[in-house]
TITIKOL-770606 format. One record per atom (N, C-alpha, C, O): y negated, z negated, x. Coordinates in pm, whole numbers, plus 50000, padded with zeros to 5 digits. Layout:
BEGIN
YZX ...
//
This chain:
BEGIN
539128636835772 538518632435896 539538625935989 539498628136110 540448617935934 541468611336016 542388621436082 542788619636198 542738631936010 543618642236065 542948649036183 543588651436286 541658652336168 540918658436278 540918649536401 541108654236513 540718636636381 540718627036491 542088626336558 542178625736680 543148626436478 544508626136533 544798638836611 545428638336717 544338650336559 544538662936630 543838662836765 544398667436865 542618657636768 541888656936894 542588647636992 542648650337112 543098636636940 543818627037025 545068633537084 545348631737202 545808641037002 547008648037050 546648658437156 547328659937257 545548665737130 545098675837226 544718669337359 545048674437466 544018658037351 543608650837472 544838646037547 544918647437669 545788640237476 547018635337537 547778646737604 548268645337716 547888658137535 548568669737592 547838674737716 548468677837817 546528675537707 545728680037822 545928670637940 546108675038054 545888657537914 546088647638020 547498648738080 547678647638201 548478650737994 549848652338043 549958664538134 550518663638243 549428675738089 549518688038169 548768686738300 549198691938403 547638679838297 546888677338421 547708668838518 547818672038636 548278658038466 549108649238549 550338656738600 550728655338716 550938664638513 552118672538551 551768682338664 552498683238763 550658689338650 550218698738755 549988691538887 550338696638993 549398679738881 549168671839002 550488668039069 550618668739191 551448663938988 552768660339042 553418672639106 553958671739216 553368683839038 553958696139093 553218700539220 553858704639317 551898699639219 551118703339338 551498694639457 551548699339570 551758681839430 552098672539539 553428676139605 553708671739716 554228684239537 555508688639594 555328700739685 556238704139761 554168707139677 553898718639762 554808730539733 555238737439826 555098732939608 556028743639571 555318755939517 555868763039433 554108758439563 553388770139516 552868768039375 552608756739334 552708778939303 552178778239167 553138770139080 554308773739067 552658759339020 553558750738942 554008757338813 553238764038745 555268755338781 555808759638653 555338749938546 555078738238575 555208754638424 554918745538313 556148736838290 557238740338336 556008725638220 557178717438191 558268725438120 559448723938152 557878733838024 558858741837951 559538751838045 560758753838038 558768758138131 559348767938223 560298761238323 561328766938358 559958749338367 560838742038459 562168738838391 563228741038449 562098733638269 563328730638194 564108743438168 565338743538182 563418754238131 564098767038108 564778772238233 565858778138225 564168770238348 564758774838473 566058767238500 567048773238542 566078754138476 567288746138495 568358750438394 569528752038432 567988752238268 568968756538167 569528770338199 570718772738180 568688779338247 569158792838283 570158792138398 571178799038396 569868783938497 570808782438608 572158777238558 573208782238598 572118767338470 573358761838415 574128772838341 575348773938356 573428780838264 574088791738191 574708801838288 575838806338265 573998805338395 574568814438494 575868808838550 576838816138572 575888795838574 577088789338627 578208789138524 579378790638559 577858787438398 578868787838292 579538801538286 580718802638251 578798811738320 579298825438317 579998829338447 580608839938455 579918820738548 580478823738680 579388829238769 579238841338781 578628820438832 577468824138914 577838835639007 578808834739082 577078846339003 577458858739070 576838861339206 577178871239271 575928852739251 575278854939380 575998847339491 576998840639466 575468848239612 576098841439725 575718826639730 574928821839649 576288819539826 576088805039838 574618801639866 574138791239821 573918810239938 572518807639971 571638808739847 570728800639827 571898818739764 571158820039637 571528808639543 570668803339473 572808804839542 573238793539459 572448780939497 571888774139411 572408778039626 571678766139673 570198767139641 569578757339601 569628778939658 568208780939627 567948778739478 567018771639441 568778784839393 568588783339249 568858769039204 568208764039112 569808762439268 570128748539236 568968739139272 568848728439214 568138743239366 567038734439409 566068731239296 565298721739308 566078738939187 565218735639073 565558721739020 564688714838967 566828717639033 567208704438981 566548693239061 566258682539007 566288695739189 565558686039272 564138684439219 563618673239210 563498695539185 562158695139127 562178687738994 561308679538966 563168690738912 563318683838784 563428668738807 562778660838738 564238664838904 564438650538932 563128643838973 562838632738930 562358650639054 561088644739097 560128643138980 559378633438974 560158652538887 559328651338767 559828639738682 559028631638633 561148638738663 561708627938582 561398614138640 561198604538566 561348613238772 561118600338838 559638597238864 559308586238908 558768606638836 557348604638861 556808593338774 556828594138651 556328582938839 555748571738765 554518576238686 554238571038578 553808585538740 552578590138676 552838596538540 551998595738451 554008602738523 554298609938399 554998601338293 555098605438177 555468589838331 556298581738240 555578577438113 556228575538010 554298575938116 553568570937998 553358581437889 552938578137778 553658593837921 553378604637826 554568607037732 555718607637776 554258608437604 555288611337503 555998624637529 557158626137493 555318634137591 555908647237619 557138646037709 558008654837708 557208635437786 558358633537875 559648630737798 560738632837850 559528626137674 560718624137591 561428637537573 562638638537591 560678647937539 561248661237523 561858666237654 562968671437655 561138664537764 561628669037895 562958662037925 563928668537962 562998648837910 564228641237938 565388645637849 566518646937896 565118647837721 566188652137629 566748665637668 567968667537670 565868675037699 566318688537735 567098688537867 568108695337880 566608680837963 567288680038093 568648673238076 569638677538135 568708662837995 569968655637973 571018665037913 572188664437951 570608673537822 571558683037761 572068693037865 573258695737872 571158698537945 571568708038050 572398701038156 573368706738206 572038688738191 572808681138289 574248679038242 575198680538319 574398675738116 575748673638061 576578686338070 577748686038108 575968697538036 576668710438048 577058713138193 578158717738221 576138710138286 576428712838427 577508703538480 578388707738555 577448690838442 578488681238486 579878685838444 580838684638519 579978691238322 581278696138274 581778707938356 582988710438361 580888715238418 581258726938499 581758723238638 582478731038701 581388711438685 581638708038824 583078703838848 583718697238766 583568707838963 584898703939009 584928689139040 583888682939064 586128683339039 586278669239077 586188667539228 585918656639277 586428678239301 586468677739448 585058678239507 584288687339478 584738668339589 583438668139656 583488677139778 584458677239854 582418684839797 582298693139918 581288687140015 581178691440130 580558677139969 579628669640054 579878654840032 580208650639921 579728647040136 580008632740125 578848625140062 579038614240009 577648630740068 576498623840009 575518633939953 575528645739988 574668628839868 573668637139803 573678634339654 574508626839605 572728640539583 572698638539438 573928644739371 574558653739428 574248640139253 575468644339184 575568659539170 576678664939173 574458666539154 574498681039133 574758688839261 574998700939256 574708681939377 574928688939504 576268685839569 576748693639652 576888674739534 578108670839606 579348678139556 580378678339625 579278684039438 580408691639383 579948705839351 578758708539336 580918714739342 580628728739308 581248731939172 582118724739123 580788742839110 581358746638980 582868749738990 583368753739095 583558747638879 584998750338869 585298765238873 586378769338915 584328773438827 584478788038831 583258793938899 582188787838902 583428805738953 582308812539018 582578827439021 583718831939008 581518835039039 581668849339060 582328851939195 582448842739277 582758864039218 583508867539339 582758864339469 583358859439564 581458867039473 580678865039595 580578850139628 580818846039741 580218842039528 580118827639551 581488821739584 581598813439674 582518825839513 583868820739540 584278823539684 584868814939749 583978835539734 584318839039872 583518830639971 584058825940071 582238828739944 581398820440032 581888805940035 581918799740141 582268800639920 582748786839913 584048785639992 584248775840065 584918795339979 586178795340054 585888795640205 586488788140282 584958804240246 584618805540388 583908793140443 584168789040556 583018787240365 582208775940412 582838762340392 582628753240473 583628760740285 584168747540252 585698747140245 586288736540225 586328758740262 587778759740252 588278754640116 589298747940106 587528758140012 587858754339875 587958767239793 587088775939801 589018768339715 589178780039628 588608777139490 588938767039428 587748785939444 587168784939310 587638797239232 587438808539278 588248795139116 588688806639037 587518814838983 586408809638968 587768827338956 586788836038894 586838833838743 587848829038692 585778837338670 585808835938524 587018843338466 587318854638506 587708836938373 588878843238310 590178840038378 591238841938318 590148835338503 591368831338569 591818817938513 590998810238463 593098815138520 593638802738469 593078791038552 593258790538673 592408781738484 591868769938552 592368757438485 592518757038363 592648747438563 593058734438508 591798726238484 590998724138576 591638721538361 590488713038328 590968700538258 592138699238222 590058691338240 590378678738176 590328679638024 590528669637956 590048691437969 589868692837825 591138690837749 591138691637626 
//
């Protein structure tokens, strides 16, 4: 009987979390809200694309990077802080953030903004590298080219 009660409590907590999460996402006006797992997966996928040398142009890069802004708003939502499910979200985001931070150049291309926007990746695909050169006058090596890192 106790196990059944605990299961119901977990289900209620999960349902309440997902309801609160949907409300937070709806308040951002971003269309159909992604699930917490899908949001985290989208951020991790973007990081992986960058690790491989992001192959699209600067506009697609900025668009795909905008998922991190959504992630940040979820992480900072006071409404979601009381839920245990946020521990998993924070852990997964922290791991992807660490991977992304290691990818970023030391050179700032913007004077202000969140950490994920003020610097660009150390490597990029040919299209993004050309756009960065044209827009910021910064050269980014292509994957496989000799790069100087702090490692």
